[in-house]
Short mmCIF file of the C-alpha atoms (twelve columns), coordinates in Angstrom:
data_MODEL
# 
_entry.id   MODEL 
# 
loop_
_atom_site.group_PDB 
_atom_site.id 
_atom_site.type_symbol 
_atom_site.label_atom_id 
_atom_site.label_alt_id 
_atom_site.label_comp_id 
_atom_site.label_asym_id 
_atom_site.label_seq_id 
_atom_site.Cartn_x 
_atom_site.Cartn_y 
_atom_site.Cartn_z 
_atom_site.pdbx_PDB_model_num 
ATOM 1   C CA . UNK A 1   0.000   0.000  0.000  1 
ATOM 2   C CA . UNK A 2   2.838   2.402  0.832  1 
ATOM 3   C CA . UNK A 3   4.133   2.191  -2.765 1 
ATOM 4   C CA . UNK A 4   0.881   3.731  -4.003 1 
ATOM 5   C CA . UNK A 5   0.360   7.406  -4.780 1 
ATOM 6   C CA . UNK A 6   -2.057  9.900  -3.213 1 
ATOM 7   C CA . UNK A 7   -3.263  13.378 -4.049 1 
ATOM 8   C CA . UNK A 8   -1.878  16.141 -1.796 1 
ATOM 9   C CA . UNK A 9   -1.719  19.936 -1.499 1 
ATOM 10  C CA . UNK A 10  1.979   20.775 -1.276 1 
ATOM 11  C CA . UNK A 11  3.700   23.949 -0.247 1 
ATOM 12  C CA . UNK A 12  6.591   22.926 -2.459 1 
ATOM 13  C CA . UNK A 13  8.523   26.200 -2.781 1 
ATOM 14  C CA . UNK A 14  9.158   29.285 -0.650 1 
ATOM 15  C CA . UNK A 15  6.728   31.490 -2.564 1 
ATOM 16  C CA . UNK A 16  2.986   32.216 -2.724 1 
ATOM 17  C CA . UNK A 17  0.740   29.415 -3.992 1 
ATOM 18  C CA . UNK A 18  0.680   25.624 -3.794 1 
ATOM 19  C CA . UNK A 19  1.048   22.592 -6.022 1 
ATOM 20  C CA . UNK A 20  -1.641  19.882 -6.121 1 
ATOM 21  C CA . UNK A 21  -0.121  16.608 -7.236 1 
ATOM 22  C CA . UNK A 22  0.274   12.891 -6.627 1 
ATOM 23  C CA . UNK A 23  2.978   11.859 -4.165 1 
ATOM 24  C CA . UNK A 24  3.842   8.582  -2.379 1 
ATOM 25  C CA . UNK A 25  1.669   7.585  0.585  1 
ATOM 26  C CA . UNK A 26  3.353   8.320  3.920  1 
ATOM 27  C CA . UNK A 27  4.537   5.514  6.173  1 
ATOM 28  C CA . UNK A 28  3.666   5.788  9.872  1 
ATOM 29  C CA . UNK A 29  6.860   6.118  11.900 1 
ATOM 30  C CA . UNK A 30  7.288   4.717  15.413 1 
ATOM 31  C CA . UNK A 31  4.290   5.644  17.611 1 
ATOM 32  C CA . UNK A 32  2.284   7.099  14.736 1 
ATOM 33  C CA . UNK A 33  -1.012  6.177  13.098 1 
ATOM 34  C CA . UNK A 34  -1.779  6.293  9.387  1 
ATOM 35  C CA . UNK A 35  -5.238  7.616  8.569  1 
ATOM 36  C CA . UNK A 36  -7.309  7.831  5.423  1 
ATOM 37  C CA . UNK A 37  -8.553  11.424 5.459  1 
ATOM 38  C CA . UNK A 38  -12.353 11.685 5.335  1 
ATOM 39  C CA . UNK A 39  -12.622 15.493 5.651  1 
ATOM 40  C CA . UNK A 40  -10.113 18.272 6.171  1 
ATOM 41  C CA . UNK A 41  -11.086 21.869 6.880  1 
ATOM 42  C CA . UNK A 42  -9.256  25.072 5.978  1 
ATOM 43  C CA . UNK A 43  -8.078  27.417 8.732  1 
ATOM 44  C CA . UNK A 44  -7.182  31.107 8.497  1 
ATOM 45  C CA . UNK A 45  -3.591  30.079 9.215  1 
ATOM 46  C CA . UNK A 46  -3.594  28.198 5.903  1 
ATOM 47  C CA . UNK A 47  -4.253  31.468 4.054  1 
ATOM 48  C CA . UNK A 48  -1.051  32.911 5.509  1 
ATOM 49  C CA . UNK A 49  0.873   29.802 4.463  1 
ATOM 50  C CA . UNK A 50  -0.639  29.952 0.973  1 
ATOM 51  C CA . UNK A 51  0.248   33.664 0.635  1 
ATOM 52  C CA . UNK A 52  3.704   33.022 2.168  1 
ATOM 53  C CA . UNK A 53  3.507   35.782 4.756  1 
ATOM 54  C CA . UNK A 54  6.563   36.407 6.997  1 
ATOM 55  C CA . UNK A 55  5.137   34.225 9.791  1 
ATOM 56  C CA . UNK A 56  4.834   31.289 7.369  1 
ATOM 57  C CA . UNK A 57  8.358   31.877 6.087  1 
ATOM 58  C CA . UNK A 58  9.638   31.450 9.637  1 
ATOM 59  C CA . UNK A 59  7.699   28.238 10.317 1 
ATOM 60  C CA . UNK A 60  7.436   26.256 7.054  1 
ATOM 61  C CA . UNK A 61  10.237  24.388 5.302  1 
ATOM 62  C CA . UNK A 62  9.032   23.352 1.818  1 
ATOM 63  C CA . UNK A 63  8.178   20.878 0.479  1 
ATOM 64  C CA . UNK A 64  5.393   20.155 2.967  1 
ATOM 65  C CA . UNK A 65  1.757   19.064 2.951  1 
ATOM 66  C CA . UNK A 66  -0.489  21.822 4.305  1 
ATOM 67  C CA . UNK A 67  -3.499  21.525 6.633  1 
ATOM 68  C CA . UNK A 68  -4.034  20.682 10.306 1 
ATOM 69  C CA . UNK A 69  -7.781  20.111 10.834 1 
ATOM 70  C CA . UNK A 70  -9.146  16.697 9.875  1 
ATOM 71  C CA . UNK A 71  -11.124 13.598 10.572 1 
ATOM 72  C CA . UNK A 72  -9.642  10.371 9.299  1 
ATOM 73  C CA . UNK A 73  -10.100 6.618  9.505  1 
ATOM 74  C CA . UNK A 74  -7.217  4.710  11.042 1 
ATOM 75  C CA . UNK A 75  -5.594  2.370  8.515  1 
ATOM 76  C CA . UNK A 76  -2.450  1.365  10.409 1 
ATOM 77  C CA . UNK A 77  -0.989  1.748  13.915 1 
ATOM 78  C CA . UNK A 78  2.801   1.602  14.342 1 
ATOM 79  C CA . UNK A 79  3.327   1.272  18.071 1 
ATOM 80  C CA . UNK A 80  4.654   -1.423 20.367 1 
ATOM 81  C CA . UNK A 81  2.795   0.185  23.240 1 
ATOM 82  C CA . UNK A 82  -0.856  -0.634 23.870 1 
ATOM 83  C CA . UNK A 83  -3.163  2.107  22.571 1 
ATOM 84  C CA . UNK A 84  -6.920  2.653  22.733 1 
ATOM 85  C CA . UNK A 85  -7.054  2.845  18.923 1 
ATOM 86  C CA . UNK A 86  -8.061  0.246  16.352 1 
ATOM 87  C CA . UNK A 87  -8.117  0.263  12.542 1 
ATOM 88  C CA . UNK A 88  -11.417 1.777  11.433 1 
ATOM 89  C CA . UNK A 89  -11.618 4.305  14.285 1 
ATOM 90  C CA . UNK A 90  -12.514 7.844  13.215 1 
ATOM 91  C CA . UNK A 91  -9.913  10.152 14.742 1 
ATOM 92  C CA . UNK A 92  -8.819  13.772 14.677 1 
ATOM 93  C CA . UNK A 93  -5.476  15.391 15.443 1 
ATOM 94  C CA . UNK A 94  -4.430  17.892 18.080 1 
ATOM 95  C CA . UNK A 95  -2.249  20.374 16.165 1 
ATOM 96  C CA . UNK A 96  0.099   21.062 19.100 1 
ATOM 97  C CA . UNK A 97  2.514   18.124 19.118 1 
ATOM 98  C CA . UNK A 98  4.094   18.245 22.573 1 
ATOM 99  C CA . UNK A 99  7.487   16.826 23.574 1 
ATOM 100 C CA . UNK A 100 6.528   15.357 27.003 1 
ATOM 101 C CA . UNK A 101 9.935   16.397 28.407 1 
ATOM 102 C CA . UNK A 102 9.919   20.173 29.016 1 
ATOM 103 C CA . UNK A 103 8.756   22.103 32.096 1 
ATOM 104 C CA . UNK A 104 5.352   22.986 30.591 1 
ATOM 105 C CA . UNK A 105 4.711   19.346 29.720 1 
ATOM 106 C CA . UNK A 106 5.707   18.343 33.265 1 
ATOM 107 C CA . UNK A 107 2.876   20.513 34.638 1 
ATOM 108 C CA . UNK A 108 0.485   19.275 31.915 1 
ATOM 109 C CA . UNK A 109 0.474   22.514 29.931 1 
ATOM 110 C CA . UNK A 110 0.982   20.405 26.816 1 
ATOM 111 C CA . UNK A 111 -0.630  23.015 24.560 1 
ATOM 112 C CA . UNK A 112 2.226   25.471 25.234 1 
ATOM 113 C CA . UNK A 113 5.056   22.924 25.135 1 
ATOM 114 C CA . UNK A 114 8.450   24.641 24.955 1 
ATOM 115 C CA . UNK A 115 9.601   22.335 22.131 1 
ATOM 116 C CA . UNK A 116 6.319   22.198 20.263 1 
ATOM 117 C CA . UNK A 117 5.956   20.922 16.718 1 
ATOM 118 C CA . UNK A 118 2.823   21.872 14.792 1 
ATOM 119 C CA . UNK A 119 0.841   19.438 12.634 1 
ATOM 120 C CA . UNK A 120 0.618   20.781 9.074  1 
ATOM 121 C CA . UNK A 121 3.099   23.544 9.907  1 
ATOM 122 C CA . UNK A 122 6.245   21.903 11.297 1 
ATOM 123 C CA . UNK A 123 5.452   18.571 9.639  1 
ATOM 124 C CA . UNK A 124 3.187   17.181 6.903  1 
ATOM 125 C CA . UNK A 125 -0.507  17.746 7.547  1 
ATOM 126 C CA . UNK A 126 -4.036  16.908 6.486  1 
ATOM 127 C CA . UNK A 127 -4.588  18.248 2.937  1 
ATOM 128 C CA . UNK A 128 -4.017  14.832 1.388  1 
ATOM 129 C CA . UNK A 129 -5.771  11.517 0.936  1 
ATOM 130 C CA . UNK A 130 -3.711  9.986  3.757  1 
ATOM 131 C CA . UNK A 131 -1.872  11.461 6.749  1 
ATOM 132 C CA . UNK A 132 0.228   10.304 9.683  1 
ATOM 133 C CA . UNK A 133 -0.423  11.528 13.241 1 
ATOM 134 C CA . UNK A 134 1.590   10.882 16.425 1 
ATOM 135 C CA . UNK A 135 -0.295  8.535  18.737 1 
ATOM 136 C CA . UNK A 136 0.064   11.015 21.605 1 
ATOM 137 C CA . UNK A 137 -1.859  13.715 19.675 1 
ATOM 138 C CA . UNK A 138 -4.520  11.455 18.142 1 
ATOM 139 C CA . UNK A 139 -8.080  11.942 19.421 1 
ATOM 140 C CA . UNK A 140 -10.661 9.161  19.104 1 
ATOM 141 C CA . UNK A 141 -13.991 10.703 18.108 1 
ATOM 142 C CA . UNK A 142 -17.297 9.814  19.709 1 
ATOM 143 C CA . UNK A 143 -19.348 8.136  16.938 1 
ATOM 144 C CA . UNK A 144 -22.398 10.174 17.983 1 
ATOM 145 C CA . UNK A 145 -20.754 13.320 16.546 1 
ATOM 146 C CA . UNK A 146 -21.634 14.130 12.893 1 
ATOM 147 C CA . UNK A 147 -18.604 13.168 10.789 1 
ATOM 148 C CA . UNK A 148 -18.341 16.589 9.110  1 
ATOM 149 C CA . UNK A 149 -18.219 18.233 12.543 1 
ATOM 150 C CA . UNK A 150 -15.335 15.974 13.585 1 
ATOM 151 C CA . UNK A 151 -12.992 17.890 11.286 1 
ATOM 152 C CA . UNK A 152 -13.928 21.283 12.785 1 
ATOM 153 C CA . UNK A 153 -13.256 20.494 16.452 1 
ATOM 154 C CA . UNK A 154 -10.023 22.498 16.688 1 
ATOM 155 C CA . UNK A 155 -11.614 25.953 16.207 1 
ATOM 156 C CA . UNK A 156 -14.452 24.895 18.499 1 
ATOM 157 C CA . UNK A 157 -11.844 23.819 21.045 1 
ATOM 158 C CA . UNK A 158 -10.160 27.213 20.825 1 
ATOM 159 C CA . UNK A 159 -13.535 28.834 21.468 1 
ATOM 160 C CA . UNK A 160 -14.250 26.554 24.434 1 
ATOM 161 C CA . UNK A 161 -10.926 27.527 26.017 1 
ATOM 162 C CA . UNK A 162 -11.601 31.246 25.396 1 
ATOM 163 C CA . UNK A 163 -15.154 31.140 26.772 1 
ATOM 164 C CA . UNK A 164 -14.168 29.023 29.766 1 
ATOM 165 C CA . UNK A 165 -11.511 31.578 30.752 1 
ATOM 166 C CA . UNK A 166 -14.078 34.378 30.362 1 
ATOM 167 C CA . UNK A 167 -16.515 32.702 32.799 1 
ATOM 168 C CA . UNK A 168 -19.531 33.962 30.836 1 
ATOM 169 C CA . UNK A 169 -22.517 32.587 32.755 1 
ATOM 170 C CA . UNK A 170 -25.186 35.302 33.240 1 
ATOM 171 C CA . UNK A 171 -22.874 37.888 31.640 1 
ATOM 172 C CA . UNK A 172 -23.102 40.292 28.717 1 
ATOM 173 C CA . UNK A 173 -20.507 39.101 26.187 1 
ATOM 174 C CA . UNK A 174 -18.961 40.807 23.158 1 
ATOM 175 C CA . UNK A 175 -17.274 38.786 20.399 1 
ATOM 176 C CA . UNK A 176 -14.923 40.882 18.268 1 
ATOM 177 C CA . UNK A 177 -14.416 39.143 14.909 1 
ATOM 178 C CA . UNK A 178 -16.783 36.564 13.442 1 
ATOM 179 C CA . UNK A 179 -14.514 34.188 11.623 1 
ATOM 180 C CA . UNK A 180 -15.159 30.495 12.313 1 
ATOM 181 C CA . UNK A 181 -13.555 30.604 15.773 1 
ATOM 182 C CA . UNK A 182 -15.459 33.791 16.654 1 
ATOM 183 C CA . UNK A 183 -18.700 32.170 15.525 1 
ATOM 184 C CA . UNK A 184 -17.848 29.134 17.667 1 
ATOM 185 C CA . UNK A 185 -17.146 31.437 20.612 1 
ATOM 186 C CA . UNK A 186 -20.639 32.896 20.357 1 
ATOM 187 C CA . UNK A 187 -22.240 29.461 20.188 1 
ATOM 188 C CA . UNK A 188 -20.236 28.238 23.179 1 
ATOM 189 C CA . UNK A 189 -21.001 31.396 25.179 1 
ATOM 190 C CA . UNK A 190 -24.732 30.817 24.668 1 
ATOM 191 C CA . UNK A 191 -24.352 27.133 25.578 1 
ATOM 192 C CA . UNK A 192 -22.499 28.145 28.762 1 
ATOM 193 C CA . UNK A 193 -25.264 30.476 29.910 1 
ATOM 194 C CA . UNK A 194 -24.258 33.964 28.746 1 
ATOM 195 C CA . UNK A 195 -27.072 36.481 29.286 1 
ATOM 196 C CA . UNK A 196 -26.462 38.223 25.941 1 
ATOM 197 C CA . UNK A 197 -23.958 37.651 23.128 1 
ATOM 198 C CA . UNK A 198 -23.169 40.444 20.663 1 
ATOM 199 C CA . UNK A 199 -20.885 40.035 17.631 1 
ATOM 200 C CA . UNK A 200 -18.974 42.702 15.704 1 
ATOM 201 C CA . UNK A 201 -17.727 42.143 12.164 1 
ATOM 202 C CA . UNK A 202 -17.339 44.280 9.059  1 
ATOM 203 C CA . UNK A 203 -18.673 41.644 6.647  1 
ATOM 204 C CA . UNK A 204 -22.443 41.362 6.356  1 
ATOM 205 C CA . UNK A 205 -22.103 37.682 5.357  1 
ATOM 206 C CA . UNK A 206 -20.516 36.810 8.696  1 
ATOM 207 C CA . UNK A 207 -22.983 38.927 10.672 1 
ATOM 208 C CA . UNK A 208 -25.895 37.082 9.059  1 
ATOM 209 C CA . UNK A 209 -24.197 33.756 9.776  1 
ATOM 210 C CA . UNK A 210 -23.778 34.783 13.424 1 
ATOM 211 C CA . UNK A 211 -27.506 35.352 13.728 1 
ATOM 212 C CA . UNK A 212 -28.244 31.890 12.315 1 
ATOM 213 C CA . UNK A 213 -26.005 30.207 14.911 1 
ATOM 214 C CA . UNK A 214 -27.532 31.911 17.951 1 
ATOM 215 C CA . UNK A 215 -26.001 35.338 18.555 1 
ATOM 216 C CA . UNK A 216 -28.445 37.819 20.077 1 
ATOM 217 C CA . UNK A 217 -27.137 40.657 17.904 1 
ATOM 218 C CA . UNK A 218 -24.471 41.239 15.262 1 
ATOM 219 C CA . UNK A 219 -23.335 44.653 14.086 1 
ATOM 220 C CA . UNK A 220 -20.632 46.251 11.960 1 
ATOM 221 C CA . UNK A 221 -20.213 49.207 14.330 1 
ATOM 222 C CA . UNK A 222 -20.625 49.001 18.092 1 
ATOM 223 C CA . UNK A 223 -22.707 51.974 19.316 1 
ATOM 224 C CA . UNK A 224 -20.726 54.266 21.614 1 
ATOM 225 C CA . UNK A 225 -23.484 53.988 24.226 1 
ATOM 226 C CA . UNK A 226 -22.453 50.336 24.663 1 
ATOM 227 C CA . UNK A 227 -18.823 51.136 25.392 1 
ATOM 228 C CA . UNK A 228 -18.013 50.121 28.951 1 
ATOM 229 C CA . UNK A 229 -21.037 47.801 29.251 1 
ATOM 230 C CA . UNK A 230 -19.669 44.315 28.524 1 
ATOM 231 C CA . UNK A 231 -18.700 41.981 31.353 1 
ATOM 232 C CA . UNK A 232 -16.552 39.837 29.047 1 
ATOM 233 C CA . UNK A 233 -14.993 40.682 25.690 1 
ATOM 234 C CA . UNK A 234 -13.640 37.894 23.468 1 
ATOM 235 C CA . UNK A 235 -11.103 39.418 21.061 1 
ATOM 236 C CA . UNK A 236 -11.049 36.978 18.137 1 
ATOM 237 C CA . UNK A 237 -10.087 39.335 15.299 1 
ATOM 238 C CA . UNK A 238 -6.446  40.243 15.904 1 
ATOM 239 C CA . UNK A 239 -7.305  43.542 14.228 1 
ATOM 240 C CA . UNK A 240 -5.782  46.701 15.738 1 
ATOM 241 C CA . UNK A 241 -9.041  48.659 15.600 1 
ATOM 242 C CA . UNK A 242 -10.948 45.659 16.931 1 
ATOM 243 C CA . UNK A 243 -8.574  45.449 19.889 1 
ATOM 244 C CA . UNK A 244 -9.023  49.158 20.634 1 
ATOM 245 C CA . UNK A 245 -12.820 48.751 20.581 1 
ATOM 246 C CA . UNK A 246 -12.549 45.647 22.771 1 
ATOM 247 C CA . UNK A 247 -10.645 47.570 25.453 1 
ATOM 248 C CA . UNK A 248 -13.205 50.388 25.433 1 
ATOM 249 C CA . UNK A 249 -16.196 48.023 25.299 1 
ATOM 250 C CA . UNK A 250 -15.252 46.142 28.478 1 
ATOM 251 C CA . UNK A 251 -16.799 47.500 31.647 1 
ATOM 252 C CA . UNK A 252 -14.705 48.595 34.636 1 
ATOM 253 C CA . UNK A 253 -13.155 45.470 36.198 1 
ATOM 254 C CA . UNK A 254 -14.342 43.473 33.190 1 
ATOM 255 C CA . UNK A 255 -12.429 40.685 31.493 1 
ATOM 256 C CA . UNK A 256 -10.861 40.567 28.023 1 
ATOM 257 C CA . UNK A 257 -9.661  37.312 26.483 1 
ATOM 258 C CA . UNK A 258 -7.091  37.735 23.693 1 
ATOM 259 C CA . UNK A 259 -7.135  35.103 20.951 1 
ATOM 260 C CA . UNK A 260 -6.764  36.777 17.534 1 
ATOM 261 C CA . UNK A 261 -3.143  37.268 16.468 1 
ATOM 262 C CA . UNK A 262 -2.340  40.801 15.193 1 
ATOM 263 C CA . UNK A 263 -0.197  41.322 12.094 1 
ATOM 264 C CA . UNK A 264 1.329   44.448 13.654 1 
ATOM 265 C CA . UNK A 265 2.568   45.634 17.045 1 
ATOM 266 C CA . UNK A 266 -0.249  46.828 19.306 1 
ATOM 267 C CA . UNK A 267 0.125   49.821 21.617 1 
ATOM 268 C CA . UNK A 268 -2.284  50.228 24.531 1 
ATOM 269 C CA . UNK A 269 -2.704  52.858 27.223 1 
ATOM 270 C CA . UNK A 270 -1.463  50.779 30.165 1 
ATOM 271 C CA . UNK A 271 -2.636  53.227 32.808 1 
ATOM 272 C CA . UNK A 272 -6.085  53.753 31.280 1 
ATOM 273 C CA . UNK A 273 -7.017  50.112 30.798 1 
ATOM 274 C CA . UNK A 274 -4.971  47.973 33.193 1 
ATOM 275 C CA . UNK A 275 -4.734  50.359 36.136 1 
ATOM 276 C CA . UNK A 276 -7.571  52.887 36.092 1 
ATOM 277 C CA . UNK A 277 -10.102 50.508 34.541 1 
ATOM 278 C CA . UNK A 278 -8.661  47.458 36.341 1 
ATOM 279 C CA . UNK A 279 -9.293  45.166 33.384 1 
ATOM 280 C CA . UNK A 280 -8.271  41.523 33.567 1 
ATOM 281 C CA . UNK A 281 -6.627  40.441 30.315 1 
ATOM 282 C CA . UNK A 282 -5.949  36.762 29.655 1 
ATOM 283 C CA . UNK A 283 -4.840  34.990 26.503 1 
ATOM 284 C CA . UNK A 284 -5.445  31.646 24.801 1 
ATOM 285 C CA . UNK A 285 -3.155  29.638 22.544 1 
ATOM 286 C CA . UNK A 286 -4.993  26.521 21.462 1 
ATOM 287 C CA . UNK A 287 -6.775  23.929 23.545 1 
ATOM 288 C CA . UNK A 288 -6.085  22.327 26.921 1 
ATOM 289 C CA . UNK A 289 -4.988  18.780 26.092 1 
ATOM 290 C CA . UNK A 290 -7.188  16.792 26.611 1 
ATOM 291 C CA . UNK A 291 -9.679  18.556 28.886 1 
ATOM 292 C CA . UNK A 292 -10.881 20.936 26.166 1 
ATOM 293 C CA . UNK A 293 -11.443 18.051 23.741 1 
ATOM 294 C CA . UNK A 294 -13.651 16.341 26.350 1 
ATOM 295 C CA . UNK A 295 -15.675 19.557 26.727 1 
ATOM 296 C CA . UNK A 296 -15.996 19.799 22.935 1 
ATOM 297 C CA . UNK A 297 -17.301 16.233 22.782 1 
ATOM 298 C CA . UNK A 298 -19.916 16.998 25.439 1 
ATOM 299 C CA . UNK A 299 -21.131 20.069 23.523 1 
ATOM 300 C CA . UNK A 300 -21.372 18.180 20.220 1 
ATOM 301 C CA . UNK A 301 -22.923 14.968 21.557 1 
ATOM 302 C CA . UNK A 302 -25.483 16.872 23.628 1 
ATOM 303 C CA . UNK A 303 -26.467 19.008 20.638 1 
ATOM 304 C CA . UNK A 304 -25.787 22.245 22.535 1 
ATOM 305 C CA . UNK A 305 -23.510 23.207 19.632 1 
ATOM 306 C CA . UNK A 306 -24.038 22.126 16.012 1 
ATOM 307 C CA . UNK A 307 -20.858 22.783 14.041 1 
ATOM 308 C CA . UNK A 308 -22.585 21.969 10.764 1 
ATOM 309 C CA . UNK A 309 -24.235 25.400 10.995 1 
ATOM 310 C CA . UNK A 310 -20.919 27.134 10.294 1 
ATOM 311 C CA . UNK A 311 -19.856 24.791 7.460  1 
ATOM 312 C CA . UNK A 312 -20.847 26.825 4.410  1 
ATOM 313 C CA . UNK A 313 -18.755 25.398 1.561  1 
ATOM 314 C CA . UNK A 314 -17.557 21.948 0.508  1 
ATOM 315 C CA . UNK A 315 -14.946 21.162 -2.144 1 
ATOM 316 C CA . UNK A 316 -13.003 18.194 -3.428 1 
ATOM 317 C CA . UNK A 317 -9.320  18.201 -2.521 1 
ATOM 318 C CA . UNK A 318 -8.538  18.655 -6.216 1 
ATOM 319 C CA . UNK A 319 -10.544 21.925 -6.088 1 
ATOM 320 C CA . UNK A 320 -8.277  23.420 -3.422 1 
ATOM 321 C CA . UNK A 321 -7.495  26.581 -5.409 1 
ATOM 322 C CA . UNK A 322 -11.208 27.353 -5.710 1 
ATOM 323 C CA . UNK A 323 -11.692 26.622 -2.003 1 
ATOM 324 C CA . UNK A 324 -8.843  28.991 -1.105 1 
ATOM 325 C CA . UNK A 325 -10.424 31.763 -3.220 1 
ATOM 326 C CA . UNK A 326 -13.608 31.407 -1.173 1 
ATOM 327 C CA . UNK A 327 -11.627 31.454 2.081  1 
ATOM 328 C CA . UNK A 328 -9.731  34.589 1.068  1 
ATOM 329 C CA . UNK A 329 -12.968 36.339 0.072  1 
ATOM 330 C CA . UNK A 330 -14.262 36.143 3.641  1 
ATOM 331 C CA . UNK A 331 -17.695 35.295 2.267  1 
ATOM 332 C CA . UNK A 332 -17.823 31.955 4.038  1 
ATOM 333 C CA . UNK A 333 -17.895 30.145 7.313  1 
ATOM 334 C CA . UNK A 334 -15.910 26.915 7.528  1 
ATOM 335 C CA . UNK A 335 -14.709 25.399 4.253  1 
ATOM 336 C CA . UNK A 336 -14.410 21.589 4.021  1 
ATOM 337 C CA . UNK A 337 -12.247 19.524 1.692  1 
ATOM 338 C CA . UNK A 338 -13.131 15.966 0.725  1 
ATOM 339 C CA . UNK A 339 -10.163 13.888 -0.473 1 
# 
């Protein structure tokens, strides 16, 4: 089987664009599983890799298969240790591949491992017909979860971690930025008992999508009368103006959770916001491994969150260029690829 060829999306040179071509199937190395990819979904990070932005240039060494969100069927397990996996299991991958040896791993902060490797960024990923995943970052999916949703658990997991840190129950919540993770944050906030959830986004498409998934309101401009009225602000945009609005929108002694990654340095008035306003600012980088994944499973199995509502486009893997055009347009929710 490993002499056969598969279709893959390759970042094969240090320049914008990709190549879609047939390459040999990967072989699972020691303590890895080989999966047949059922669905892979495109993340905003993949746009940066496609466009070859400076961040991507510092993290990617071509040639490499792109993609880090997937659901796949286990074909082979290469491990002498006993695992809870069997061929045929539907699994997903945690992107943050932790070393198990550093200080952060020793205190179970695996998601911020000091020697972290990233699936689909530091090693071959999911935009292919087959992929290999380390056993230690393989997640066995509950069969009660819709299969399409299984490939979109990473952004939902990010949102769960953000909303959990914000402690939103009975609170007025603002979500800045309504990309897929922002949309997930609104859904999770409602599921976790937020009193009101308001979204802000420039694109009408995303505002309409927010209303279909359960936001109470979605607007392109936050009225000034609402500045200083939000108990919790979830900053999902990484946009400089969005961050400025987020700081003003939070009430005195409110909480701001930073998730979106800015493309520029951000200056804030330290005295105004951290001292005089006594804001609490926390940040999130990924998911708690594996506690967040367990919370995600509970949300999906219970039906409190239906990820299929944010899946707006589906393409074959061979149609990746068309799928990327849709992603870059912003006129979409989550975009799925079917190998």
